[in-house]
C-alpha positions, 0 to 999 in steps of 0.5 A: 499500499502506498503512503501517498498516491495522486492521480490526475490531480487538478485544482483550479483557482479563480484569480485575485482580482478587482471587481471589474476583472472578477466580472470578466472572470465570470464570463470568461472562466479565466482560471488559474491552474494551480495543480494540473493533472498531478500523478505521484506515488510514494512508498512508506518510509520514504523522504522525498523532496518537493521542488519547484519555483514560486507558483509552481503548485507545491503548497496547493499539493500539500494542502490538497494531500492534507485534506485542506483543499478539495481538488476540482478533479482527480484523486488523492490518497494517504494510506489507502484512504481517500483524502477528506477533511476532518479530525480523523485525517489527523491519524493519517497525515500531518501538515507542518507549515512555516507560517507565522500566522499558524499559531496563537502568539499570546498563548503558551506553546502548551495552550496552542497544543491543547487547542489543536489536540481538541480539535483532533478529538483528544480529551482529558489526560490523553490529551495532556499525555500526547502533548507531553509526548510530542514536546519530548519528540521535538525537544520542547518540554522546557519551553511549553509554558512560554508565550509562542511570541518569545519563541525563536524561529527554530522553536515555532518550527518545532511547535508546527512539527509537534502540532503535526504530530499530535495525531501520530500520523504515518505521513508528514507533509512539511512546507518550507520547515527550514525557512528563516533558520540559520544554517546550523538550525537548518542542519539540526532540523534535517538530521531530525527529520532523516534520523528521527522522523524517518529512520526511527519512527518509520514516518513518510515525509514529503519535504517542500523546499527552495534550498538546492543543498536540501534537494542535492544532499538531503532528499534521496528523491526529488519531485520537480513541480512546474506550472502545476505538473510533475516535470522530473522525478528521481534523485537530484543528479538525475534531474539535470537540465529540467532542474536548470530550466525550471529554476532559470525562468523568472516568474512573477505572481503569488505563491500557490 
């Protein structure tokens, strides 16, 4: 059974527009295609890099696999289950995003995790035990009672990972997890991902990154996404001219 399977996955957006542009879109149907028939298959226990320029569809793909977005067509499965939203997906897939808005800054790390654990139907002592366990895994035990606004970038990244681990999912989706970290902090996170999450815990990790070193030296397999399509798949050294061509092309636009 595959850890992640996507077939013909397509997601279209209405573009961000002015009122006049919206009226034009309403009649002309000029949509933004974020995912364009994505096919991929990832075996359990793999560490796979997801690369591509801004606007390639990386975040859209992760959010769709996590059940946060509904595709217009195609299928996405995690561990043999069709992807849907809701608490039960937390035991199958965890999504960690490096977004400063993903936590309540005035609350402590512990209060943040209690809130998200409750959303995943954890209650009472089982909730507190699970929070303590994920805090230990990501080495945040001594900082849980501090407000998140006092956390360093690396600590916030670890809190995002702790949140993703609450349901003990088999699949983890990591969206730019080393963004904003210094080189030493980034290397420690990569070591943790490969040595603890994958090697020790047996998780499947899909790891979105812009960093060439991460793709080249850290990810045994890289999926290269461009304009919503998988244009290359394999070890970094095998991507060759395709990688150079995709990243040499300058684009304007928002992240998708």
